[in-house]
N, C-alpha and C positions, 0 to 999 in steps of 0.2 A: 168842608172838612168837618167830620163828626167825631165826638168823643162819647164813650159810654161810661156810665157809673152805676155801681151796684152797692147799695147799703144793705148788707145781708144781716138781718136780725133774726132772733130766735122765733119771733112771732110773724114777721112779714119781711119781704124783700121790697125795697124801693129801687126801681130801675129808672134811669133817666138818660136822655141823649141831649148833648149840647152842640152848638155850633162852635166855630173857631174863636168866638168872643166869649165863650162859656155861658151863653144865654141858653137856658133849657128850652128845648123845642117840644119835648114830650116826656112825660113821666107816668109811671104806673106803680101800683102797689099789688104785690102777689103774696098770698098766704104761704108761710113756711110750713110745708108738710114733709114729704120725703123728697130726696134729690131728683128722682126720675120725673116726678110731677112738677115740682117747683122749677127745676132748670129747663124743662120743656117750655114752660111759659116764659121764662127769661129769654130763651133763644128765639122764641116766636116774636117777641117784642123787638129784639135787636136785629133780627133778620131784615127788618124794614129799612135799615140804614147801612151804608158802607163805612163802617167804623174804622178809625185810624188806630184806636187803642181802647182798652177797657180798664177802669180802675175799680178795685173791689175793697171795700171796708167791711170785714166780716166779723160776726160773733165768733167767739173762740172757746177754748184755746186753739191757736193756729200755729203753723210752722212758718216762720219768716226768715229762717237761716238759709241763705243761698247755697251753702255747702252741704245741706242736709238732703238725704234721699227722699225725704217727705216734705220738701219745700213746696208751699202752695196747698198743703192739706189743712183741712180742719182736723184736729187731732182728737183729744180725749173728751169730747163734748158728750153730755148726757142726752142731747137732742137726738131722738130716734132717727136712725138712718144716716146721720151725718158724721158719725164717728169714723175717723180715718178716711174722709172723703177728699178726693183729689180735685179741689175746686179749680185751681189754675189749669191743671191738665185738661179738665173738661172743657174749659173755655178755649184753650189753644187747639184742642182737637177739632173744635167746631169752627173756629175762625182763623187760627194761625196769625194772630196779631199780638202786639205787645200787651202784657197784662201787669198792671201795678197791683201789688198785693200787700195788704196790711190789715190791722184790726179796725173795727168800726170806730173805736174811740180815737185811734191814731188819725183816721181819716177826718173825724170831726175836729180834732185839734188842728189839723192842717187847713181845713176849711176856714176855721176861725182865725188862724194866723194870716191867711191870704186875703180873706174877704169879710171877716167878722170883727169881733171885739178886740183882736190882737193885731190889726192891720198896721198899726204904727210901731209895733214891737218887733224885736228880733228873736224873742222866745216867749213861750206860753205853755200852760198846762191846762188841759181840758179834762174835767172829771164829770162823768155821768152818774147820777144817783137815781136809780129806778128799781126795776126788777132785780138787778144786781148793781154792783159798783165797779166801774172800770175807768182807767185814765190813760191818756196819751200826752206826750210832751214834745215840744219843738225846742231844740237848743241849737244855736249857731245855724238857724234856718233849716235844720234837718230833723226828721223824726227820730226820736230816741229808741234805739233797739240794740240788743246785744246778741247773745246766742239765741235769744227769744225776745218776745215783746214784754213790756212791763205788765205786772198784775197789781196795780195800785190799790185795788179794792180789798186785797187780802193782807194788808199790813196790820200789825197788832196795835191796839190802842188801849189806853188806860180806861178802866171801867168808871162810869159816873158813880159817885157814892150812893145815889138813890136807885141804881139800876141793878135788879137781880135777874134779869132776863138771860137765859142761857145762850142765846144766839142761834141763828138758823144755818150757818155755813156748814155743809156736810164734811168739810175738810178741817176747818179750824174753829168751829163753834163761834166764839166771840171775837172774830176779827172785825175789821171795819164793815165789810159787807154783811157779816152775820148779825151785827148790832144796829146798822143804820140803813140798810136797803129797804125798799118797799115792803117785801114780805116780812121783815123783822118788825116793822111798824105794825103791820096787820096782825101778826101773831101775838105781839105784846099787848096791843090795845083792843083787839077784836074787831077792828074796822080799818079800812084803807086810809092812807094819809089825807086824802082829799075830803074825808068825812070827819076828820079830827078838828075840833075848834081851834082857831088861831091863838086863843089865849090858854090852851091846854098846857099845863106845866111840862108835858112830855117834850115839847119842842125845844126846850132848853137842853135836854139830854141829846137830842138829835144834833143840835148845833154844836154841842161839846165834842161829839165824835167826829163830825166833819171838820171842825176847826183843828182838832189834833192832827188829822191827816194833812190838812193844808199847811200847818206848821212844819210837819216833817218834810213835805215836798219843798217848802220854801228854804229850809235849812240845807237840804241836800242839793237842790237843782237851781235855786234862785231864779225862777222864771219871772219875766216882767209882768205877766198877767196870769191870774188864776180864774178859770172860766168854769162855772158850775151849771151843768145841764141835767136833763133827765126828769122823769115824772115827779119825783119828790120835790124838786126845786120849783115846781109850778106853784107851790105854796109860798106866795110872795113875802109873807111875814117871816120866813125862815132866813132869808139872806141877811137882814140886819142883825139877827141873833148870832149867826155864824161870824160875822165881822167882829161883834163884841167879844165873843168867846176867843176868837183868834188873837185879838189884841191883848186880852188878859193872859192867855197862855204864852204868847211870844214875849210879853213883858219888856218890849223895846229892845230886845237882844239884837234884832235886825231892824234897821230903820226903814219903815214903809211910809213914805210921805203922805199918801192918800189912800186909805183902805177902800173908799168907795170906787176908786178907779183901779184898784189892784185885784179885789175879789168881785167878779162881775158875772152876769149871766150871758148866754150866747147872743152875739149880734145877729146871727143867722137863724135864731130861734130853733126850729125843728129841722132845718135844712143843712146843718153843718156837715153831717156825714156824707150826704150825697154830693154836696158841693166839693168837699175835699176829695172824694173819689174821682170826680170828673177832672179836677185840677191835676191829680196824680196821674191820671190816664194821659193827659196832654203832655206832661213831662216825660212819661215813658215813651211817647211817640216820637220825641225829638231825636 
């Protein structure tokens, strides 16, 4: 029994096949170009296996509303060729098997909940901080979605007193993503985050913005774990600064017994998204 998973990113697609025990048998990485080219390579890979179901965690925005005429579509993305692309429809036309469909960050949150840092919890929130910022949440053991999926990277935050940067978000300017994602760091400082010294004063600002977001998520959702992934979080000195800023901002309004186990990094490291996609495929096949 085989399950397929697709972690569909704006730069690359990671495709994997697992057995019934969710052990990955084979995985490949495919550049994200245009749908005709990328999906042909995706199908060539999956054609080798008699799949029971496929799970997709996709870059967005996407339509996750089952009552919508465009359910299963990537919608208003700036990614060339993928705007209004019927992703689920393309897979069903090819294989006619169940397809689990959600965002890449929702899939990562689910992977961490089932197999990663939140295995012992009933709820968690996964936030990726990289080229963009996005988040997914699990509450009552289910992915949080309404008429659409959450857009946690676009919440508004207070400006740091020392920050005069305008922000990079084309929609909101100085929202969380506009101030704290990788491109914001690079435009503000003239170099990528991994080239910025760990003792650079800027990191206190970065931590301040991320901590504000985590405070907001905590106050609204009360997840048992906050999991921070993405390229920016590869800077290991950032996590302690975020915890410190979070504690100062929250000011004991909500009791958090142990910040070191509340705000954590992914237990699955870079494999949360593909793991979650496979697990969701298996559930869809039942």
